[in-house]
N, C-alpha and C positions, 0 to 999 in steps of 0.2 A: 226630413233630416236636415240638420243644421249644417251651414257651411264649415269648412276646415280652416282652423288658424294654427300656424306653426309658432311654437314657443320654444326656442332652443332646440333641444333634442326630442321634443315630443309633439304630437299633433293632438289638438282638442276639437271636438265637434266632428261631424261627417261620419258618425258610426265608429269613431275610434274608441279605444279603451277609455273609460271614465277615469280621470285623474284625481287623486286625493290631495288636497291642499291644506296647509296650516300657515301660521304666522308666528314669528318670533315675539317673545314678550320681554326679552332682555333689552337693556339700555343699547340703543343702536351705536353709541359712542364707545360701549365697552366691547372691543374687538374680540378679546379672548372669550368672553361669556357668550357673544353672539355666535362666533365660529363653532363653539362646543355645541350650542343649541341646534345649529343648522346641521351639523354632523350627526347629532342624535336624531334629529327629525329624518334625515335621509336614511339612516340605518333602520328606522322604524317603518320605513316604507312610504315616507312623504314623496310625492311626485313634484309639487310646486310649493315654494315657500315664499311668503310675503314679509316684507320688512318695512316698518314705519320710517319715513324720512321727512323730518319736520324742521330741518335747518341746513344752512350751507355746511356746518360742521359735520352734520350727519351724512351729507352727500360725500364729503372727504372720507369719512369712516367707512362708508359703503364700498369704496374702492378696494377695501380689504376682503370683501366678500365675493365680488364679481369674479367668475371663472374658477373659483376654488371648489365648487361643489357640483356633483353631477346631477343637477336638477335646476330647472328655471328659477330664477329670483325676481320677485315682483316687488317693485317700489310703490308703497302706499302714500299717496300724497293727498292733503286735504284741499287748501285754497291757493296756494302759491304755485302758479304755473312755472315759475322760473325753476323751482325745485324738480318739477316734472320734466322740463327740458334738460336740466343738468343730468338727471338720472337716466335719461334716454342717451345722452352723450357718453356717460361713463361705462355703459354696457349692461344696464339692467335689461332683463329679458321681456318685461311687461310692465306697464304703468297702470295703477289702479287710481283713477281720477274722474271726477265729474266735471266736464268741460263747462257745463252750464254755470257752475259756481264761479267761474273767473269773472263773468260780468262784463267782458270786453271781447268782442269777436276777433279783433286784431291779435289779441293774446292767445286766443284759442288756435288761430292759424299758426302762430309761432310754435305752439306746442305740436300741432299736426305735422308741420314741416319738419320739425326734429324727429318725430316718431316715424315719419316716412323715410327720411334720410338714413335712419339707423334701423329700420325694419323692426319697430317695436309696437306691438299691439297695445291697445288701451282697454282696460277693463272698466266699464262704467258701472259703479257700485252704489246703488240707491237703497238707503235705509229709511224706515218711517221716522227716525229721529232727525233726519236732515232733508225733509221735504220742503218745497218752496211754499211760501205763505199763500200764494194764490190758489194752491191746490187743497187748502185746508178744509173747504166744504164738501170734498169728494170722499167716498168710502176709501179707506186706507189702501185696499188692494188696487183700486182704480188710480188713486193718486200715485202710487209706486210706479205703475205702468206708464202713466202720462209723463211723470218725471223722467224716467229712463228713456222714453221716445223722444222727449225734447232733446236730450243729451246726444242720442243717437243722430237725430236730424241735423244737429249742429255739426257733428263730425263729418257726416256725409256731404253736407254743404261745401266742405273743403276737400271732398274727394278721398276721404279716409273710411276704409271699411274693414280694417283688421280689428274687429270689436268683439269683446266678450261683455256680457251683461249679467248683473245680478240685481234682484229686487227683494231684499230681506226685511223681515219684522221679527220681533220676538214673539209675536203671536203666530201660532201655528197655522191656524186657518187663514188668517191674512196672507201669510207667506204662501201657502199653497194656492189660494185663489189668484194671487198676483202673478205667480209664475205660469199658471195655466192660461191666464189672459195674455201674458206677454208671449208665451210660445205660439199663440194663435196670430200674432201680429209680426213676428220677426223670424228670420232664419239664422241670426247669429248664435254662436254657442253660448250656453247659459251656465253660469256658476251658481250652484244652488246651496242653500243652507238656511238655518234659523239663526238669526243673529241674536247675540246676548242670551243664549239658551239657558245659562246658569252653570251650576257645578255638578260634576259627578253624576249620580243616578238620574236626577230630574233632568239635567241638561241632555244627557244621553238619550233618555226617552223622548224628550221634546224633539230633538233633532231627528231621531229615528222615525217618529210619526210623520214629520214634515218632509225630510229628505226621502224617506221611504215611499210615501204616497206619490212623490213627483217621479221618482225613478221607475216605479211601477207603471206610471203613465207614459214612460218613454221620455221624460223631460230631465234634462240635466247632463252636462258634459264634464264639469268639474264639480267636486263637493268639498264643503268644509263643515266639520262639526265644531261650533264655536263654544268652547268650554272656558269657564274661568279657572286659571291655574295652569298646570303643566300642559303644553301643546302636545306632548308625546301621546297623552291620552286621546287627544283628537283623532290621531291617525288610527289607533286600535279601534275606536268607535266607528269610524268612517268605513274601515275595511270590514267590519262586522256588518254594517248596513248593506254594503254592496253584496256580501255573501247571502245574506237573508233575503235580499230582493232577486236573487238568482242571477245576478250580473257576474260576480266573481265566483266560478265554480271550482277553482284550484285550491282546494283545501280539504281537510277532513271534517265532514259534517257529522256530529253526534247527536242523535235524538234519544231521549230518554223519557220514560213515563213519570208522572208526578208522584207515583207510589201510593199504595194503601196498605191495609193490613195483610193483604195476600203476598206482599213482598217480604221475603224471608232471608235477604242478604243485604249487605251495606251497599246499595246501588250507587248513592251519591259519592262515596269515596272512590268507587271504581270509575265513575264517569270523570271525577276530578283528576284521577291518575291518567286516565286515557287523553284528556284534553291537554294536559301539560306534555305528554309524551309525543303528541301529535301537532303540536303548535307550529312546527316548521314544515309540515307536510304541504307540498305545493303541486298537487295532482288531485283530481276529483275522486273521493271516496266517501261512502256513507256508511256509518255504523249505527246500530240500534241496540241500547241497553235497556231491556225491559224487565219489569219487576216479576211477572209471572207469566204463565202460558195462556191465561184468558185472553188477553189482547195481544200478546207478544208476537205470535206468528204473523198476524195480520199487519201490525204496525211495522214489523221488520220485513214485510214482503218486498219493498222496493229498495231496501238497504243491500249493500254488497255483502255485509256480514253483520250478524247480530246474535245477541243472547237472550234468554228468557229464563228467569229463575224457576226452579221446580221444587225447591225446599230440600231439607236435609243436606245442605252444602252442595247441591248439584244444580246445574243449568243446562239448558238445551242450547246448542250451537247452531245458528243458521248461516247457510251460504246461499245467496240469491233466493232468499225466501224458503229454503227447504232445510229441514233438520238433518244434520249430517252426523251428529253424535252428542252424547252427554259428557259434560266436563265438570270438574270441580270448580266451585265458585272462586276458590283461591288462585285458579289458573286462567281466569277470564281475561285479565289484562294481557298476559303473555301470549294467550291464544290469538286475541284480536290483533295485537301488534304484529305477530307473525304473519297473519293474513294480510294486514295492510301493507307490510314490507314486500310480500310476495306479488301483490297487485302492482306495486311500483316496479318491480323487477320485469313484470310481464309488459308494462306500458313502455 
């Protein structure tokens, strides 16, 4: 189990709840747009938000965001340690920076001293696109790990241990291999994700495969689904991955069969309606919507509630795997929603 790092009002690592992270893509100097996006991210369920800070002017602009949102804010810095120091001083909750990129250990110590003084953790974020030249001959996953460990040892040299690490690639297998190797080497919290995963469906699938594989292995303390475009979509995708990995159980899980010619009712429309109606459910409940009674009873056996079409506008209603009555297919949604609400009342 990884060590615990406190970031503002949450704790990551140490068996704490896995935090969902995203990053603003508005102009950091555009205060109104960035505030609006941060607010939207928080409302969507974002736990930690990262903001790129690339100049002294952006440091000043960032003062408008500090303390305004009920979630930790992370300053994303590339090569200028002065900006990292300034962000620690103005109140950012975490700094994302690779200390080895400074090239001067005295400057690293300056950064470490500032982060110690203000109790600001550092996330070492290594990507395949920013690996040191001397690591070029290694397999990419090994190079990611070696680069991260070099940065970690440099911070440890100055007595700094509030560290989070990420080792990302746009290649799923490289990413998974690197995190598995890194997890065997350190006990620091790990931020997991597949970087530059792409847009929409392909990006979500790529992220789900990589992040999901790691989470099922028990690796990962914070996650980000890196998609091109609206970061709000990252939050929805990350939450779904956590649910499908069995980590977040507080939602309405709907299982449905792929349908065949035995299905005699509009199953997809019913599933879509149920999904929309239960989007805000925040307690564990499982519902099965099956096309017919051939596989329906078995597939619905571990569901709290379920239906299986029987033809002629009728469906069998299941509760805890047992048929309780036959209902009209037109009443499926209302019947299931009533049972879901009743379960909430009992809990």
